[in-house]
N, C-alpha and C positions, 0 to 999 in steps of 0.2 A: 502492502499499499503504500503512496505518495503521500508528501503534504507539501505544499507549494503557499507561501506566504505572502502575502502585495500589502503594502503600506501606501494608503489614500487619505491625501491632507483635502478639507473643505471650508472655505471662506461661506462663513455662519449668520449671519444677521438677528438670531436672538428672533425672542417675544413669537414661536410659535412658528419657524423661516424652514418650508417642508426644502432637503433638496433629495430627485431624483436619481435611483443611484444603480439601473435596473441596466441600461447602456452597456454602466462601466464594469460592471459582474461577466454582463454575456458572454460581449470583448475577449475581458482574460480566458474566459472556458470554452471558447470559441480560436484565440492563440494558443492555449495550450494543449498538453501534452496527453490529459487524463479521456476517457472518456463517459463513466461514469463517475458517483461517490457523493459530497455531498460540501458545499459551501456552507463557512460561517462567515457572517458579519457583526463583525464586534465593533463597538464605538467604543473609548477608551475616553469618555467623561463621567459622569456622578447627572450634568444637566441635560443629554442630549439620549435621544434612545432608537433605535430603528424597528420599523415594520412593516408589513404591506398594506398596499390602502388600492381601493383603486382609485388614481391619482386624476381627477379633474379638478374643479375649479371648486367648484360647491362646497366638494368630499371636503376637500382644505380648507375650505373657510371652516365648515361644520365643523371638522378634526379640535382646532385655535379655540372654539366658543364649548365645543366640549368644555375640554379641559381648562380655561376660564368658568367656567361656572362650576366645575367637578371640582380642583381645586384652584381657586385665586391668588393674588398677588392677595399679602397683606403684612403688613410692616408688624405683627405680633408672632410671626412666625419664631420658634424659640432660635433657630439658625439668624434670625436676625439682629431678633436683641441680644443673646451669646457673641454676636461676632461685629464689632462699629464698625458700620462703614455694610457691612452686607444686604445686599436686598433681592435673592434672591429664594431664601424657602423654598419657594410651594415652587423653583426649577428641579431642585434636588428632591425632590415628593412629587412632581409629574416623572422623573426620570426613574425613580422605581418605582412605579407600577407598570408603566412600559414598559420598561427593560433595555437594558444595553444590547442583547444579541439575541442573531436571527442565524436559524440554521434551515438551509432550504437541501433538497435533494436532485440532483442533475441528470440524465442517462444525453446518450450521443452525443455530448457536450452541449443538450439546451437544461436549460431551469426548468425546474416539472412545475414554473405556473400557472394559475388559469388562466382565461382569454383578460381576465383585468386588470389582473395582480400587478404590481408592481414593487420596488422594493426600496423606500425611504427612508431620508434619515431626517425628527425630528430638535432643533437646535429649540428649547424651552430657555436657553438664559434672558437676560434681559440686557446684554449688548452683545454685541457682532466680536468675535471671533476666528478662530483655527480651530478645527476638529480633524479629530484623526481616528481613523477605522481602519481595521488591520481585516483583511477578507481570507479565510483559510478554504483552500481548494482542496478533501483530502477525496483518495481514488483511486480507482484503475486505470 
């Protein structure tokens, strides 16, 4: 079993900014030498997450609305009150719920995603920043 590890750096805007990574991951599989296995996408931050979505503007807007209703920004989150200058307690909590990794099988160098499924990263933080992802491809 072979393991190929790639790193991807993305500039994100924060405030529930969503970036589609599907094309990048498909390209890695097509250019690689593995026919079948799994791809794991891992974001190296506690205020960002990866997930699968039907990536269209309405669902992007709805996703932001859901997070604002479910875990709103609040200066009284303990992370904010115990760490002077911090305002992103809600960002960390959102990341905990959404999760930092995703694993998808691939067959014949193709992701096994459904028709409308796309792989995205969401940045929950309160400011723009660089985000680092690890994409690990395991297979034969």
